[in-house]
N, C-alpha and C positions, 0 to 999 in steps of 0.2 A: 394429745392424750394427756390423761389426767394425772396431774404432777407424783398422785400416791402410785397410781400405779407403772409410771415409770421406773418410782423407787421403787416400787416391789420385782421389779425387773433387776436391776444395777444388782439390789439385794441378792438375786438368785442368781445371778451372771458369778457375783463374784463367789455365792456359797457352793457351786459347779467349778469355777476354777479354783479354788480351793482346795476340792475335791482331786480334780486331775491331777495339780501339784504334790498331792498326798500321795496317788500312786504310780507317778512314776516316780518319788524319790523312794520308795518302798522296790522297787521296780532297778532303777540304781544302785541302791545297797546289797541287795541279791546278786548283780552282778557283779559289782565289787567284789562281793562277796567269793563267788566261781572263781574269779581272776587269782584271786587271793589264793585261790585252795590250789589253782592248776599252778602256780607260779609253787609252792611249795611242795608239791607232788613233785614236780619240775627236777626241782632243784634233789629233794632228796629221791628219788630216782634217777633222777639224772645219769650215773653210774651203768645202774643195770640196762638201762633204755639207749643209752648210747653202745652199751656190747653187741642191744641185739640189732640196732638197724644200722651197726660198722659189720656184724659179720653178714647182713642180707647185702649191702650197701657200705662199701668202705666213704665212701667220699662223704657220708651223712655222719658227721662227728661233733657240731657245734648246736647248740640248743637252737641258734636262729633255724638252722638245716630243716631242725626235728618240728621246730614249727611251723616252715614250709611246708613240711612230709606231716603234719599233721592237718594243713590246712587245706591240702590238694586230697586226701584225703573225703578230711569232710566234704569239700566239693563234689567230689564223684557219686556222696553217698547220698547228696538233697538234691 
């Protein structure tokens, strides 16, 4: 293969890799933002949420159990 063509292919691959990395970075930043919003909401509304869940199921009194319950409900609905 011509040396110039090979170099062009390498440049194209580098551009594609850079764009892919940028896309992953944007996705990861959104995911971290969503996680931070969830943590904030859970802490802020923890007492209300725990009151609701403890009235339904007294066993659900910790944030970890609440997360497990949310995960289980999400699993049922996907």
